[in-house]
DRENGU-747873 format. One record per residue: residue in one letter; x, y, z of N, C-alpha, C in turn. Coordinates in steps of 0.001 Angstrom, whole numbers, always signed. Layout:
BEGIN
R   code       n_u       n_v       n_w      ca_u      ca_v      ca_w       c_u       c_v       c_w
R      A         X         Y         Z         X         Y         Z         X         Y         Z
...
***
This chain:
BEGIN
R   code       n_u       n_v       n_w      ca_u      ca_v      ca_w       c_u       c_v       c_w
R      M    +37496    +38815     +7256    +36610    +39254     +6135    +37407    +40532     +5532
R      T    +37560    +40531     +4279    +38085    +41688     +3588    +37132    +42826     +3558
R      F    +37688    +43992     +3233    +36897    +45143     +3109    +35770    +44997     +1970
R      H    +36274    +44489      +776    +35355    +44315      -404    +34331    +43336       +10
R      A    +34621    +42298      +635    +33599    +41304     +1056    +32541    +41977     +1957
R      M    +33050    +42737     +2970    +32150    +43453     +3880    +31237    +44451     +3140
R      L    +31810    +45033     +2136    +31007    +46004     +1442    +30017    +45385      +542
R      R    +30322    +44249        +9    +29328    +43532      -895    +28270    +42963       +96
R      R    +28663    +42433     +1217    +27545    +41944     +2164    +26594    +43071     +2654
R      T    +27181    +44259     +2868    +26468    +45422     +3459    +25504    +45825     +2302
R      L    +25985    +45969     +1116    +25118    +46290       -40    +24000    +45393      -262
R      Y    +24304    +44050      -168    +23321    +43008      -336    +22248    +43213      +730
R      T    +22677    +43368     +1981    +21718    +43501     +2941    +20768    +44694     +2842
R      V    +21392    +45752     +2464    +20666    +47065     +2281    +19571    +46748     +1023
R      L    +20069    +46113       +21    +19172    +45871     -1126    +17978    +44965      -607
R      I    +18289    +43914      +100    +17197    +42952      +496    +16252    +43742     +1425
R      A    +16794    +44645     +2337    +15912    +45346     +3180    +15004    +46267     +2487
R      A    +15557    +46961     +1346    +14815    +47856      +605    +13673    +47142      -107
R      L    +13924    +45982      -643    +13004    +45181     -1376    +11916    +44789      -383
R      L    +12246    +44234      +869    +11334    +43853     +1839    +10348    +45013     +2167
R      A    +10925    +46140     +2360    +10273    +47411     +2773     +9207    +47729     +1659
R      F     +9622    +47561      +419     +8852    +47820      -728     +7543    +47140      -809
R      F     +7728    +45814      -428     +6520    +45035      -512     +5720    +44953      +865
R      A     +6526    +45170     +1942     +5914    +45071     +3341     +5019    +46323     +3664
R      I     +5488    +47506     +3303     +4813    +48755     +3688     +3354    +48787     +3153
R      P     +3159    +48484     +1865     +1569    +48409     +1566      +872    +47336     +2345
R      M     +1480    +46236     +2648      +784    +45158     +3367      +384    +45681     +4753
R      L     +1415    +46361     +5372     +1231    +46934     +6759      +101    +47984     +6736
R      W      +126    +48811     +5668     -1021    +49881     +5571     -2378    +49246     +5410
R      L     -2414    +48070     +4585     -3611    +47354     +4393     -4168    +46787     +5683
R      A     -3291    +46304     +6544     -3681    +45691     +7796     -4018    +46788     +8932
R      S     -3423    +47978     +8808     -3602    +48905     +9899     -4708    +49929     +9512
R      A     -4760    +50496     +8367     -5747    +51524     +7831     -7098    +51301     +7999
R      P     -7635    +49997     +7889     -9064    +49748     +8185     -9483    +50051     +9714
R      F     -8570    +50082    +10642     -8744    +50257    +11949     -8318    +51712    +12364
R      D     -8091    +52618    +11581     -7632    +53917    +11929     -8812    +54930    +11796
R      S     -8988    +55752    +12692    -10146    +56681    +12692     -9853    +57844    +11658
R      D     -8631    +58049    +11278     -8460    +59060    +10202     -7316    +58476     +9308
R      P     -7643    +57482     +8464     -6661    +56848     +7586     -6184    +57747     +6548
R      G     -4897    +57717     +6244     -4326    +58486     +5160     -3473    +57448     +4246
R      V     -2769    +58041     +3343     -1917    +57310     +2421      -683    +56865     +2988
R      G      -342    +57467     +4129      +975    +57081     +4826      +799    +55972     +5822
R      L     +1887    +55396     +6243     +1808    +54353     +7318     +2043    +54927     +8668
R      R     +1279    +54642     +9677     +1366    +55169    +11005      +669    +54222    +11885
R      W      +964    +54422    +13147      +133    +53616    +14151     -1334    +54124    +14236
R      P     -2304    +53222    +14096     -3641    +53657    +13881     -4161    +54092    +15194
R      D     -5226    +54982    +15138     -6063    +55405    +16168     -7289    +54484    +16075
R      W     -7256    +53501    +16938     -8076    +52335    +16752     -9647    +52724    +16827
R      T    -10336    +52226    +15839    -11908    +52298    +15723    -12336    +51342    +14745
R      L    -13730    +51096    +14955    -14433    +50034    +13969    -15429    +50820    +13242
R      D    -15346    +52148    +13308    -16381    +53061    +12411    -16264    +52682    +10941
R      N    -15032    +52522    +10534    -14678    +52317     +9088    -15445    +51090     +8642
R      W    -15516    +50057     +9419    -16107    +48850     +9029    -17776    +49094     +9004
R      R    -18214    +49891     +9844    -19612    +50106     +9932    -20086    +50867     +8606
R      I    -19207    +51960     +8300    -19422    +52797     +7173    -19459    +51929     +5867
R      T    -18478    +51123     +5686    -18335    +50179     +4639    -19447    +49271     +4421
R      F    -19864    +48646     +5534    -21020    +47751     +5511    -22297    +48457     +5143
R      E    -22390    +49683     +5449    -23715    +50469     +5162    -23558    +50949     +3720
R      H    -22507    +50731     +2934    -22437    +51218     +1461    -23462    +50240      +742
R      P    -24204    +50893      -185    -25257    +50060      -769    -24869    +49032     -1684
R      Y    -23517    +49045     -2216    -23020    +48080     -3198    -21799    +47373     -2746
R      A    -21183    +47604     -1661    -19926    +47138     -1137    -20016    +45480     -1076
R      L    -20831    +44988      -206    -20918    +43543       -14    -21452    +42896     -1182
R      G    -22341    +43490     -1801    -23074    +42864     -3096    -21920    +42675     -4148
R      S    -21012    +43641     -4277    -19954    +43538     -5274    -19075    +42398     -4950
R      L    -18800    +42119     -3690    -17954    +40965     -3448    -18678    +39649     -3774
R      L    -19922    +39551     -3410    -20706    +38415     -3823    -20725    +38304     -5479
R      N    -20856    +39426     -6135    -20795    +39336     -7666    -19467    +38797     -8056
R      S    -18368    +39184     -7435    -17085    +38684     -7809    -16974    +37240     -7537
R      I    -17498    +36779     -6448    -17377    +35223     -6217    -18198    +34460     -7177
R      V    -19309    +35028     -7681    -20167    +34315     -8697    -19353    +34295     -9985
R      L    -18822    +35557    -10373    -18167    +35613    -11638    -16947    +34685    -11645
R      C    -16218    +34679    -10537    -14872    +33983    -10466    -15256    +32329    -10421
R      A    -16277    +32050     -9811    -16751    +30704     -9711    -17034    +30128    -11129
R      V    -17791    +30859    -11935    -18071    +30469    -13240    -16716    +30347    -14105
R      A    -15990    +31336    -13993    -14739    +31315    -14889    -13796    +30230    -14471
R      T    -13656    +30120    -13190    -12713    +29100    -12669    -13129    +27693    -13040
R      L    -14494    +27433    -12787    -15046    +26027    -13067    -14843    +25730    -14638
R      V    -15252    +26660    -15402    -15141    +26454    -16847    -13794    +26293    -17341
R      T    -12885    +27092    -16775    -11416    +26926    -17236    -10808    +25580    -16741
R      T    -11111    +25337    -15563    -10419    +24033    -14942    -11087    +22732    -15613
R      V    -12402    +22729    -15817    -12964    +21472    -16420    -12587    +21452    -17810
R      L    -12824    +22429    -18656    -12474    +22412    -20062    -10938    +22276    -20390
R      G    -10149    +22968    -19501     -8800    +22877    -19712     -8256    +21514    -19364
R      T     -8753    +20782    -18346     -8380    +19454    -18075     -8825    +18495    -19161
R      L    -10038    +18618    -19730    -10416    +17684    -20692     -9742    +17924    -21982
R      A     -9520    +19160    -22399     -8697    +19387    -23719     -7346    +19008    -23547
R      S     -6695    +19222    -22318     -5264    +18823    -22262     -5180    +17255    -22304
R      Y     -6071    +16600    -21709     -6085    +15186    -21724     -6182    +14676    -23186
R      A     -7097    +15173    -23924     -7196    +14808    -25245     -6059    +15159    -26145
R      L     -5439    +16214    -25912     -4233    +16619    -26721     -3009    +15812    -26315
R      S     -3049    +15243    -24985     -1915    +14510    -24650     -1980    +13086    -25148
R      R     -3185    +12478    -25243     -3429    +11097    -25376     -3708    +10766    -26921
R      V     -4355    +11780    -27627     -4661    +11502    -28978     -3625    +12105    -29951
R      R     -3278    +11259    -30931     -2212    +11590    -31880     -2874    +12527    -32930
R      I     -2681    +13712    -32813     -3197    +14710    -33860     -1970    +15335    -34567
R      P     -2068    +15356    -35951     -1006    +15977    -36707      -836    +17469    -36360
R      G      +323    +17948    -36054      +548    +19345    -35664       +17    +19637    -34385
R      R       -72    +18660    -33398      -604    +18891    -32069      +224    +19914    -31441
R      D     +1588    +19784    -31268     +2509    +20766    -30499     +2250    +22189    -31190
R      A     +2246    +22211    -32557     +2194    +23498    -33075      +858    +24142    -32774
R      L      -195    +23400    -32777     -1536    +23881    -32363     -1507    +24604    -30959
R      L      -817    +23923    -30016      -684    +24450    -28627       +71    +25799    -28586
R      Y     +1162    +25823    -29360     +1936    +27075    -29356     +1151    +28177    -30017
R      V      +441    +27822    -31118      -370    +28843    -31791     -1478    +29491    -30908
R      L     -2168    +28447    -30173     -3157    +28935    -29214     -2587    +29875    -28099
R      L     -1380    +29420    -27628      -815    +30244    -26527      -283    +31681    -27121
R      L      +259    +31608    -28338      +622    +32907    -28984      -452    +33681    -29214
R      L     -1575    +33271    -29614     -2776    +34065    -30022     -3359    +34720    -28801
R      S     -3310    +33838    -27704     -3919    +34369    -26453     -3049    +35492    -25887
R      S     -1799    +35427    -26236      -875    +36488    -25683      -834    +37720    -26623
R      V      -953    +37531    -27868      -918    +38628    -28815     -2193    +39433    -28791
R      V     -3271    +38647    -29004     -4656    +39197    -29122     -5155    +39428    -27726
R      T     -4796    +40477    -27178     -5117    +40647    -25612     -6559    +41025    -25627
R      G     -7058    +41062    -24369     -8365    +41589    -24020     -8713    +42943    -24487
R      T     -7735    +43880    -24541     -7951    +45186    -24996     -8231    +45257    -26539
R      A     -7429    +44362    -27249     -7536    +44376    -28729     -8856    +43691    -29163
R      A     -9408    +42769    -28327    -10602    +42102    -28703    -11838    +42636    -28036
R      M    -11750    +43857    -27411    -12886    +44386    -26811    -14092    +44735    -27661
R      V    -13794    +45371    -28781    -14919    +45748    -29538    -15645    +44561    -30208
R      P    -15039    +43526    -30831    -15795    +42401    -31274    -16490    +41733    -30218
R      I    -15822    +41563    -29082    -16461    +40919    -27943    -17762    +41625    -27374
R      F    -17690    +42960    -27397    -18830    +43785    -26835    -19889    +43771    -27759
R      V    -19626    +43873    -29265    -20676    +43744    -30168    -21391    +42398    -30226
R      M    -20539    +41267    -30159    -21083    +39985    -30035    -21993    +39810    -28853
R      M    -21663    +40248    -27675    -22438    +40111    -26395    -23684    +40914    -26578
R      F    -23560    +42219    -27171    -24768    +43004    -27260    -25689    +42523    -28340
R      Q    -25307    +41828    -29337    -26182    +41222    -30333    -26864    +39966    -29690
R      L    -26173    +39360    -28850    -26723    +38095    -28304    -27543    +38369    -26902
R      G    -27676    +39709    -26609    -28505    +40072    -25490    -27865    +39728    -24161
R      L    -26546    +39539    -24076    -25879    +39027    -22882    -25165    +40152    -22025
R      I    -25388    +41398    -22448    -24915    +42514    -21648    -25583    +42513    -20194
R      N    -24735    +42618    -19202    -25258    +42585    -17765    -25570    +41134    -17290
R      S    -24983    +40207    -18001    -25190    +38792    -17563    -23708    +38382    -16905
R      Q    -23789    +38019    -15702    -22550    +37595    -14927    -22051    +36352    -15448
R      Y    -22957    +35330    -15789    -22548    +34086    -16232    -21935    +34138    -17618
R      A    -22432    +35027    -18512    -21865    +35132    -19794    -20517    +35811    -19715
R      T    -20409    +36758    -18860    -19111    +37496    -18621    -18139    +36495    -18154
R      G    -18500    +35690    -17170    -17642    +34596    -16754    -17065    +33662    -17743
R      L    -17956    +33256    -18793    -17570    +32486    -19731    -16622    +33213    -20766
R      V    -16786    +34562    -20995    -15839    +35346    -21879    -14406    +35309    -21159
R      I    -14338    +35522    -19840    -13124    +35541    -19085    -12494    +34137    -19213
R      A    -13305    +33026    -18985    -12727    +31800    -19132    -12164    +31531    -20507
R      G    -12772    +32004    -21477    -12302    +31758    -22894    -10900    +32405    -23077
R      G    -10713    +33422    -22432     -9301    +34170    -22535     -8235    +33335    -21806
R      M     -8648    +32621    -20726     -7715    +31887    -19990     -7415    +30418    -20404
R      L     -8280    +29902    -21235     -8242    +28508    -21589     -6922    +28129    -22330
R      P     -6446    +28958    -23277     -5242    +28474    -23954     -3968    +28318    -23031
R      A     -3729    +29182    -22096     -2614    +29079    -21249     -2993    +27947    -20248
R      A     -4160    +27717    -19793     -4492    +26570    -18879     -4317    +25198    -19586
R      I     -4671    +25083    -20816     -4388    +23882    -21569     -2949    +23597    -21827
R      F     -2233    +24619    -22051      -776    +24500    -22216       -65    +24036    -20993
R      I      -424    +24541    -19907      +219    +24196    -18625      -261    +22729    -18134
R      L     -1549    +22439    -18318     -2104    +21159    -17765     -1583    +20063    -18735
R      K     -1288    +20282    -19845      -823    +19199    -20777      +461    +18559    -20299
R      D     +1307    +19412    -19666     +2481    +18823    -19094     +2221    +17951    -18016
R      F     +1201    +18179    -17160      +895    +17286    -16037      +306    +16030    -16547
R      I      -471    +16065    -17581     -1139    +14872    -18134      -104    +14016    -18704
R      D      +907    +14735    -19406     +1976    +13898    -20123     +2736    +13204    -19087
R      S     +2858    +13633    -17846     +3724    +12950    -16769     +2901    +11773    -16363
R      V     +1725    +11435    -16585     +1001    +10374    -16039     +1354     +9055    -16943
R      P     +2037     +8085    -16485     +2327     +6857    -17223     +1128     +6283    -17902
R      R     +1267     +6000    -19237      +240     +5287    -19891       -25     +3938    -19337
R      S      +923     +3369    -18756      +757     +2058    -18080      -286     +2032    -17081
R      Y      -362     +3137    -16350     -1475     +3289    -15364     -2909     +3124    -16047
R      E     -3057     +3707    -17099     -4382     +3660    -17875     -4554     +2271    -18403
R      E     -3517     +1711    -19044     -3587      +364    -19582     -4030      -623    -18500
R      S     -3450      -531    -17338     -3833     -1478    -16205     -5221     -1318    -15830
R      A     -5740       -36    -15888     -7201      +211    -15426     -8016      -358    -16546
R      R     -7699      -238    -17795     -8558      -762    -18859     -8525     -2284    -18796
R      V     -7474     -2934    -18391     -7528     -4444    -18302     -8457     -4890    -17310
R      F     -8708     -4114    -16297     -9706     -4405    -15176    -11054     -3950    -15475
R      G    -11304     -3484    -16699    -12663     -3046    -17193    -13041     -1653    -16986
R      A    -12083      -679    -16727    -12407      +593    -16441    -12893     +1278    -17764
R      S    -13812     +2012    -17727    -14256     +2824    -18946    -13372     +4065    -19119
R      P    -13378     +4669    -20264    -12611     +5909    -20462    -12705     +6967    -19395
R      G    -14100     +7257    -19000    -14450     +8271    -18081    -13946     +7869    -16608
R      Q    -13871     +6532    -16380    -13334     +6089    -15090    -11688     +6207    -15069
R      V    -11197     +5928    -16146     -9722     +6045    -16266     -9347     +7561    -16010
R      L    -10032     +8432    -16647     -9774     +9871    -16381     -9966    +10275    -15023
R      L    -11073     +9874    -14552    -11487    +10301    -13190    -10778     +9745    -12014
R      H    -10430     +8372    -12098     -9850     +7719    -10955     -8329     +7455    -11096
R      V     -7818     +7648    -12294     -6336     +7409    -12540     -5634     +8704    -12823
R      V     -6022     +9340    -13939     -5326    +10474    -14472     -5465    +11709    -13463
R      L     -6723    +12014    -13130     -6894    +13241    -12339     -6244    +13233    -10993
R      P     -6221    +12089    -10271     -5571    +12082     -8976     -4043    +12385     -9044
R      V     -3408    +11807    -10177     -2069    +12131    -10358     -1768    +13452    -10689
R      A     -2657    +14055    -11506     -2451    +15459    -12003     -3138    +16458    -11087
R      R     -3408    +16121     -9865     -4076    +16951     -8928     -3375    +18259     -8605
R      P     -2094    +18190     -8391     -1406    +19429     -8066     -1436    +20460     -9330
R      G     -1340    +19931    -10444     -1577    +20753    -11534     -2866    +21403    -11664
R      I     -3898    +20677    -11486     -5311    +21184    -11518     -5528    +22185    -10519
R      A     -5037    +21940     -9222     -4968    +22926     -8377     -4268    +24199     -8525
R      T     -3207    +24151     -9128     -2446    +25371     -9673     -3319    +26089    -10606
R      I     -3899    +25515    -11491     -4803    +26089    -12590     -5940    +26705    -11916
R      M     -6574    +26029    -10989     -7747    +26606    -10220     -7448    +27905     -9664
R      V     -6457    +27953     -8810     -6151    +29194     -8063     -5618    +30239     -9107
R      W     -4792    +29854    -10180     -4444    +30878    -11094     -5689    +31327    -11871
R      A     -6652    +30580    -12221     -7873    +31028    -12935     -8662    +32024    -11951
R      F     -8840    +31589    -10738     -9595    +32423     -9707     -8862    +33690     -9560
R      V     -7656    +33786     -9481     -6941    +35059     -9251     -7144    +36037    -10445
R      Q     -6881    +35275    -11673     -7058    +36086    -12857     -8514    +36699    -12915
R      A     -9436    +35921    -12758    -10860    +36366    -12853    -11181    +37439    -11798
R      W    -10654    +37136    -10427    -10856    +38026     -9398    -10452    +39450     -9666
R      G     -9219    +39533    -10290     -8707    +40882    -10561     -9011    +41477    -11896
R      N     -9833    +40811    -12614    -10164    +41299    -14010    -11050    +42523    -13964
R      F    -10685    +43529    -14530    -11416    +44895    -14467    -12100    +45150    -15775
R      L    -11428    +45033    -16889    -11758    +45560    -18237    -13066    +44922    -18659
R      L    -13071    +43474    -18673    -14255    +42805    -19215    -15493    +43117    -18375
R      P    -15485    +42893    -17112    -16765    +43319    -16218    -17048    +44726    -16370
R      F    -16078    +45655    -16503    -16420    +47076    -16679    -17254    +47361    -17927
R      L    -16911    +46644    -18992    -17627    +46870    -20197    -18859    +46053    -20372
R      L    -18942    +44859    -19848    -19989    +44008    -20087    -21143    +44026    -19008
R      L    -20740    +44483    -17870    -21709    +44659    -16712    -21979    +46131    -16466
R      R    -23035    +46568    -17075    -23270    +48094    -17004    -24045    +48444    -15744
R      D    -24843    +47496    -15256    -25544    +47775    -14154    -24686    +47701    -12870
R      V    -24761    +48739    -11969    -23817    +48908    -10898    -24042    +47828     -9855
R      S    -25339    +47298     -9750    -25721    +46259     -8718    -25123    +44951     -9047
R      G    -24706    +44799    -10434    -24125    +43480    -10832    -22660    +43524    -11137
R      Q    -22099    +44623    -10749    -20537    +44749    -11027    -19843    +44105     -9975
R      P    -18646    +43547    -10255    -17735    +42964     -9125    -17056    +43918     -8441
R      A    -16232    +43501     -7402    -15574    +44360     -6638    -14409    +45142     -7247
R      A    -13775    +44481     -8260    -12811    +45151     -8923    -13174    +46331     -9714
R      V    -14392    +46343    -10189    -14996    +47573    -10895    -15468    +48581     -9955
R      L    -16195    +48112     -8836    -16687    +48945     -7765    -15648    +49863     -7133
R      L    -14399    +49205     -6951    -13376    +49823     -6211    -13013    +51257     -6819
R      R    -13086    +51370     -8112    -12763    +52683     -8654    -13787    +53741     -8445
R      T    -14961    +53363     -7890    -16018    +54281     -7720    -16093    +54806     -6197
R      L    -15186    +54368     -5347    -15254    +54592     -3941    -14519    +55961     -3733
R      K    -15431    +57056     -3925    -14939    +58359     -3731    -15890    +59182     -2786
R      D    -15297    +60247     -2246    -16131    +61045     -1295    -16864    +62139     -2153
R      E    -17521    +63034     -1480    -18266    +64108     -2133    -17354    +65021     -3032
R      G    -16186    +65152     -2585    -15164    +66027     -3443    -14582    +65285     -4533
R      G    -14831    +64072     -4810    -14189    +63379     -5886    -12930    +62686     -5601
R      S    -12402    +62787     -4302    -11207    +62224     -3948    -11515    +60749     -3466
R      A    -10450    +59922     -3318    -10613    +58644     -2914    -11139    +58563     -1527
R      N    -12065    +57745     -1216    -12717    +57681      +104    -11836    +56810      +943
R      L    -10908    +57361     +1750     -9990    +56563     +2447    -10607    +55889     +3784
R      T    -11895    +56123     +3991    -12619    +55602     +5041    -13108    +54217     +4578
R      V    -13440    +54033     +3385    -14140    +52830     +2867    -13035    +51991     +2231
R      I    -12241    +52583     +1403    -11223    +51901      +521    -10409    +50844     +1358
R      P     -9800    +51238     +2546     -8971    +50272     +3414     -9710    +48981     +3665
R      V    -10909    +49280     +4218    -11746    +48091     +4687    -12159    +47213     +3506
R      F    -12664    +47911     +2403    -13065    +47182     +1152    -11866    +46438      +593
R      S    -10693    +47019      +553     -9522    +46381        -3     -9036    +45151      +824
R      L     -9204    +45231     +2154     -8902    +44081     +2925     -9894    +42998     +2729
R      L    -11177    +43272     +2700    -12126    +42249     +2396    -11907    +41629     +1018
R      Y    -11510    +42507       +75    -11285    +42045     -1299    -10094    +40986     -1447
R      A     -9083    +41249      -479     -7949    +40353      -496     -8177    +38994      +187
R      I     -8993    +38911     +1043     -9278    +37736     +1936     -9636    +36508     +1058
R      P    -10577    +36487       +66    -10978    +35315      -559     -9766    +34634     -1373
R      V     -8919    +35429     -2073     -7813    +34930     -2729     -6705    +34341     -1874
R      V     -6461    +34955      -776     -5443    +34390      +225     -5878    +33174      +857
R      A     -7267    +33043     +1145     -7813    +31904     +1729     -7845    +30790      +804
R      L     -8163    +30949      -448     -8056    +29917     -1345     -6773    +29473     -1570
R      Y     -5748    +30308     -1672     -4324    +29811     -1888     -4029    +29090      -689
R      L     -4133    +29441      +604     -3781    +28698     +1760     -4535    +27391     +1804
R      F     -5765    +27297     +1473     -6525    +25965     +1460     -6025    +25004      +418
R      V     -5877    +25429      -813     -5330    +24585     -1907     -3932    +24135     -1564
R      S     -3084    +25138     -1164     -1753    +24753      -901     -1512    +23822      +133
R      K     -2317    +23835     +1166     -2302    +22900     +2296     -2843    +21548     +1960
R      R     -3880    +21461     +1066     -4595    +20268      +808     -3950    +19498      -426
R      Y     -3515    +20259     -1461     -3084    +19682     -2677     -1763    +20017     -3071
R      G     -1186    +21158     -2647      +227    +21620     -3098      +141    +22167     -4475
R      F     +1286    +22773     -4816     +1340    +23430     -6141     +2562    +22845     -6844
R      R     +2488    +22672     -8248     +3590    +22443     -9103     +3362    +22908    -10386
R      F     +4286    +23376    -11142     +4099    +23891    -12474     +4658    +22996    -13468
R      H     +4920    +21777    -13142     +5362    +20765    -14081     +5031    +19367    -13466
R      G     +4825    +18401    -14344     +4579    +17065    -13943     +5800    +16311    -13226
R      G     +5524    +15488    -12354     +6694    +14940    -11583     +6777    +13403    -11559
R      I     +6147    +12670    -12558     +6179    +11261    -12397     +6784    +10833    -13816
R      K     +7619     +9807    -13661     +8288     +9204    -14786     +7736     +7913    -14990
R      A     +7487     +7493    -16340     +6995     +6158    -16656     +8080     +5163    -16494
***
């Protein structure tokens, strides 16, 4: 092996090690700090204790905020997945003039008109409708922001389902609902699973909308409550934050592992007619 080849290989190894350390160190801190009697912002071998968990569970809003996040994400994920699937099926099978242009316009508008830009009209509308502090209404607003991208992605999966499958089902007397439920959806299942996890993660980490629309502390999700975890001096409460952060990460990881094992993930359709 030449000197230049050894140098390139060494630099490549150092670069990969640095990238791994960049991502691994926060994960190691998250795994060790909840069990450290004196957690700090640095990584060290913990002085093992469970007092941090007791203090976190005694927090008046910690566990409730996690439950609020689950409710909020369940509403947003269910609405996004169901409506996205139905809309993508309709756009895939019905010949609509300017169909592709409509999809790209929806995706473009959802990217350009971000949540920050739309906050004022959304807040005014929710206030006039009396839906401030409503978790279900907030979930619907979050779902509305995710629907264009969900439809755009799911349409590719629906397009990959051969029309001959549906025609065969209709020959045997299947209704349109049965065709969708028993023919199209099983084939597009990996795409639906992908959208479900994506929507859940987007809603789980959403801070701005719940922060503005859920003013009651007892109804706020974990993403909003996390910013309030401070001690008497106004500094970050490093006793509660590590435990709360670990609990906050578990549902997303668990959902990903469950869906990945049961359904798998793909970002494109894989069946040819």
